[in-house]
C-alpha positions as CSV (number, residue, x, y, z in Angstrom):
1,M,44.8,-7.3,-32.5
2,E,47.7,-7.8,-30.4
3,N,49.8,-4.6,-31.5
4,L,47.6,-1.8,-30.2
5,A,50.3,0.5,-29.7
6,E,51.4,0.5,-33.5
7,L,47.7,0.6,-34.5
8,Y,47.3,3.7,-32.1
9,L,50.3,5.4,-33.5
10,G,48.8,5.0,-37.0
11,L,45.7,7.0,-36.5
12,G,45.5,10.7,-36.9
13,K,43.2,13.0,-35.0
14,E,40.7,13.0,-37.8
15,D,40.5,9.1,-37.4
16,L,39.9,9.4,-33.6
17,S,37.3,12.1,-34.0
18,V,35.4,9.9,-36.5
19,L,35.6,6.8,-34.0
20,S,34.4,9.0,-31.3
21,A,31.4,10.3,-33.5
22,V,30.5,6.8,-34.3
23,E,30.7,5.8,-30.4
24,A,28.5,8.7,-29.5
25,G,25.9,8.0,-32.3
26,M,25.6,4.4,-31.2
27,R,23.7,5.6,-28.1
28,D,20.9,6.3,-30.4
29,H,21.4,4.3,-33.5
30,E,22.0,0.6,-34.1
31,W,23.9,1.6,-37.2
32,V,25.0,5.3,-37.1
33,P,24.1,7.2,-40.4
34,L,26.9,9.0,-42.4
35,P,25.4,12.4,-42.0
36,E,25.1,12.2,-38.3
37,I,28.9,11.2,-38.2
38,A,29.9,13.9,-40.3
39,R,27.9,16.4,-38.2
40,S,29.4,15.1,-34.9
41,C,33.2,15.3,-36.0
42,G,32.7,18.5,-37.9
43,L,34.0,17.0,-41.3
44,A,32.5,17.1,-44.6
45,E,30.6,13.9,-45.6
46,R,33.0,13.0,-48.4
47,K,36.0,13.3,-45.9
48,S,34.2,11.5,-43.2
49,E,33.3,8.6,-45.6
50,F,37.0,8.4,-47.0
51,R,38.0,8.1,-43.3
52,L,35.5,5.4,-42.4
53,R,36.5,3.4,-45.4
54,S,40.3,3.5,-44.2
55,L,39.2,2.6,-40.7
56,S,37.0,-0.2,-42.1
57,Q,40.1,-1.6,-43.8
58,K,41.8,-1.8,-40.4
59,K,38.6,-3.5,-39.0
60,L,37.9,-0.6,-36.6
61,I,34.7,0.2,-38.3
62,F,31.9,-2.0,-39.5
63,L,29.4,-1.0,-42.2
64,E,25.7,-2.4,-43.0
65,N,23.9,-1.3,-45.8
66,L,20.3,-1.1,-44.7
67,H,18.0,1.6,-46.3
68,Y,21.0,3.8,-45.5
69,Q,24.6,3.2,-44.9
70,G,25.2,2.6,-41.2
71,Y,28.3,2.3,-39.1
72,Q,29.4,0.8,-35.8
73,I,32.8,0.5,-33.9
74,G,34.1,-2.6,-32.4
75,F,36.0,-3.3,-29.3
76,H,39.4,-2.6,-30.7
77,A,38.2,0.8,-31.7
78,Y,36.7,1.3,-28.2
79,D,40.2,0.3,-26.9
80,L,41.9,3.0,-29.0
81,L,39.5,5.7,-27.8
82,A,40.2,4.7,-24.2
83,L,43.9,4.6,-24.7
84,A,43.9,8.0,-26.5
85,D,42.0,9.6,-23.5
86,L,44.3,7.9,-21.1
87,V,47.5,9.3,-23.0
88,E,45.8,12.7,-23.3
89,K,45.3,13.0,-19.6
90,G,48.9,12.0,-18.9
91,F,48.2,8.6,-17.1
92,V,49.8,6.6,-19.7
93,T,52.8,7.5,-21.6
94,G,53.7,4.2,-23.3
95,L,51.9,0.9,-24.2
96,G,53.7,-2.4,-24.2
97,N,52.7,-6.2,-24.9
98,R,49.6,-7.9,-24.5
99,V,49.9,-10.0,-21.4
100,G,46.5,-11.6,-20.8
101,V,43.4,-12.5,-22.6
102,G,40.2,-13.8,-21.1
103,K,36.6,-14.0,-21.9
104,E,35.9,-10.8,-20.0
105,S,39.1,-8.7,-20.4
106,V,42.3,-8.2,-22.4
107,V,45.3,-6.8,-20.4
108,Y,48.3,-4.7,-22.0
109,E,51.5,-3.7,-20.0
110,A,51.9,0.1,-20.0
111,V,53.9,2.9,-18.6
112,G,52.8,6.1,-16.7
113,D,54.0,7.0,-13.2
114,G,55.6,3.8,-13.0
115,P,55.1,0.3,-14.6
116,L,51.2,-0.2,-15.2
117,I,48.8,-2.5,-16.7
118,I,45.6,-1.5,-18.6
119,K,42.8,-3.9,-18.2
120,F,40.3,-3.5,-21.2
121,H,36.9,-4.9,-20.1
122,R,35.0,-7.0,-22.5
123,Q,31.6,-7.6,-20.7
124,G,28.7,-7.5,-23.0
125,Q,30.4,-8.8,-26.1
126,T,32.7,-11.6,-26.9
127,S,33.0,-10.4,-30.5
128,F,31.4,-7.9,-33.1
129,K,29.3,-10.6,-34.5
130,H,27.3,-11.3,-31.2
131,V,26.2,-7.7,-30.7
132,R,22.6,-8.4,-31.4
133,R,22.5,-11.5,-29.2
134,A,24.1,-9.6,-26.4
135,R,21.4,-7.0,-26.7
136,D,18.6,-9.7,-26.6
137,H,20.1,-10.8,-23.3
138,L,20.6,-7.1,-22.1
139,R,17.3,-5.6,-23.0
140,D,17.3,-3.0,-20.2
141,L,20.4,-1.5,-21.5
142,P,20.6,1.5,-23.9
143,R,21.4,1.0,-27.5
144,G,25.2,0.2,-27.9
145,S,24.8,-2.2,-24.9
146,W,28.1,-3.7,-25.2
147,L,29.8,-0.5,-24.8
148,Y,27.7,0.3,-21.9
149,A,28.2,-3.0,-20.1
150,A,32.0,-3.0,-20.4
151,N,32.1,0.7,-19.4
152,L,30.0,0.0,-16.4
153,A,32.2,-3.1,-15.3
154,A,35.3,-0.9,-15.6
155,R,33.8,1.9,-13.6
156,H,32.5,-0.4,-11.0
157,E,35.9,-2.2,-10.6
158,F,37.6,1.2,-10.3
159,R,35.3,2.5,-7.7
160,V,35.6,-0.8,-5.5
161,M,39.7,-0.5,-5.8
162,E,39.6,3.1,-4.9
163,R,37.6,2.3,-1.8
164,L,39.9,-0.8,-0.8
165,Y,43.4,0.9,-1.5
166,P,45.5,1.0,0.5
167,A,44.0,-0.8,3.3
168,V,43.6,-3.9,1.4
169,S,46.5,-5.5,-0.6
170,I,45.5,-4.9,-4.0
171,P,47.2,-3.0,-7.1
172,R,47.0,0.6,-6.9
173,P,44.2,2.0,-9.1
174,V,45.3,4.8,-11.3
175,A,42.7,5.9,-13.8
176,C,39.6,4.7,-15.7
177,S,38.4,5.6,-19.1
178,R,35.5,4.2,-20.9
179,H,36.0,0.4,-20.4
180,A,39.8,0.7,-19.6
181,L,41.1,0.6,-16.1
182,A,44.8,1.6,-15.5
183,M,46.6,0.1,-12.5
184,E,49.8,-0.5,-10.8
185,Q,51.7,-3.4,-12.4
186,I,52.4,-6.3,-9.9
187,S,55.6,-8.2,-10.3
188,G,54.6,-11.5,-9.3
189,M,52.8,-14.9,-10.0
190,L,49.4,-16.3,-9.6
191,L,48.8,-18.4,-6.3
192,Q,47.9,-21.2,-8.5
193,K,51.6,-21.2,-10.1
194,V,53.6,-20.7,-6.8
195,E,55.0,-23.0,-4.1
196,L,54.7,-21.0,-1.0
197,A,57.7,-21.1,1.6
198,D,54.9,-20.9,4.4
199,P,51.5,-21.9,3.1
200,G,49.8,-21.3,6.5
201,E,51.1,-17.8,6.7
202,G,49.9,-17.2,3.1
203,L,46.5,-18.4,3.8
204,E,46.2,-16.0,7.0
205,M,47.4,-13.1,4.8
206,I,44.5,-14.1,2.3
207,L,41.9,-14.2,5.1
208,E,43.1,-11.1,6.6
209,N,42.7,-9.2,3.5
210,V,39.3,-10.7,2.9
211,Q,38.3,-9.4,6.2
212,K,39.7,-5.9,5.6
213,A,37.7,-5.7,2.5
214,F,34.6,-6.8,4.2
215,M,35.1,-4.2,7.0
216,L,35.1,-1.6,4.1
217,G,31.9,-3.1,3.0
218,I,33.1,-5.1,0.0
219,V,33.0,-8.9,-1.0
220,H,35.1,-10.0,-3.9
221,A,32.6,-12.6,-5.1
222,D,34.9,-14.4,-7.4
223,L,37.9,-15.3,-5.2
224,S,40.1,-18.4,-6.1
225,E,43.9,-19.1,-6.4
226,F,43.5,-17.6,-9.9
227,N,43.1,-13.9,-8.8
228,V,45.5,-13.8,-5.9
229,M,49.2,-12.8,-6.8
230,V,52.0,-13.6,-4.8
231,A,54.7,-10.8,-5.0
232,G,57.7,-11.4,-3.0
233,D,56.4,-11.8,0.7
234,E,53.2,-10.2,0.0
235,I,49.8,-11.2,-1.6
236,K,47.8,-9.0,-3.9
237,I,44.2,-9.7,-4.6
238,I,43.1,-8.8,-8.2
239,D,40.1,-8.8,-10.4
240,W,37.2,-6.8,-8.6
241,P,34.5,-6.6,-11.2
242,Q,32.1,-8.9,-9.7
243,A,32.5,-7.3,-6.2
244,V,29.4,-6.7,-4.3
245,A,28.6,-4.6,-1.2
246,A,28.4,-6.4,2.1
247,S,25.0,-5.4,2.5
248,H,23.8,-7.1,-0.8
249,P,21.3,-9.7,-0.3
250,N,23.8,-12.4,-1.6
251,A,26.7,-11.1,-0.1
252,L,27.0,-13.7,2.6
253,E,26.5,-16.7,0.2
254,L,29.1,-15.0,-2.2
255,L,31.4,-14.5,0.8
256,K,31.1,-18.2,1.8
257,R,31.8,-19.3,-1.7
258,D,35.1,-17.0,-1.9
259,L,36.4,-18.6,1.3
260,H,35.4,-22.1,0.3
261,N,37.5,-21.6,-2.8
262,I,40.5,-20.5,-1.1
263,L,40.3,-23.0,1.8
264,G,39.6,-25.8,-0.9
265,F,42.8,-24.8,-2.6
266,F,45.0,-24.7,0.5
267,A,43.7,-28.1,1.6
268,R,44.3,-29.6,-1.9
269,R,47.7,-28.3,-2.6
270,H,49.2,-27.8,0.9
271,G,47.2,-30.2,3.2
272,I,46.1,-27.3,5.3
273,E,42.6,-27.9,6.6
274,R,40.5,-25.0,7.9
275,D,37.0,-25.0,8.9
276,L,34.8,-22.9,6.5
277,E,32.4,-21.6,9.4
278,E,35.5,-20.7,11.6
279,A,36.9,-18.7,8.8
280,L,33.5,-17.0,8.0
281,A,33.2,-16.1,11.6
282,M,36.7,-14.6,11.8
283,V,36.1,-12.5,8.6
284,M,32.6,-11.3,9.8
285,S,33.8,-10.7,13.2
286,A,35.0,-7.1,12.2
287,E,32.7,-4.3,12.0
288,V,31.4,-3.1,8.7
289,T,32.3,0.7,7.9
């Protein structure tokens, strides 16, 4: 569903209220009964059912007939609820094109207090059909576990970015709602796609920012040439949902893997050889705060 803005503009307050009621009901129900939805959104059952039927035609609501009619929302509906909240709070004033799709996120251009992107996390579910399978793997999570997992990932990434910015060269975090993270849009290209004028300096800049993050008690834990952006004469490290605290039992192993990935890229692409243990010692030489 690429045109999220058009879909959002086509929804009324009652639609959003019904979607929110189903979301709330999924905390306690696998499939949310109609009477509970009606009570939660303050509409009569017949009106609620009419709105649910309309939302179902837009593939925002899913119905299953058990011994009662039950409803669930999918990720597109969750996107709309998060977007509505960001708009209501004034963080987002316009939504642009979809600019990225991955297994764990969908990214849109947006406008707020400047050019933004909104990253909608997708952890916990790759499609609505896999809800039950996801819950089997996440048995310790509450009902609606895919909502919870995506929400948790977004909040974790936002907290990490707030801790790192502006000391570490990352996009400026703006706001977080549900599973959606709004941040500054970076005009640049992925390191993997760029020919650096001075590769040695580029490598040093990355290592210095890995060190600064470590000083602030954070290890990226998924660093590679695919989540470093080159913007003019700067680098920006992106995608922090897997970040761990420097005190984490596996932090050293993950930090070592991050450095191995970056050093390996510069060796392959630019012929720059840098000893892994030396780079690791440099990063860890700073005192963690």
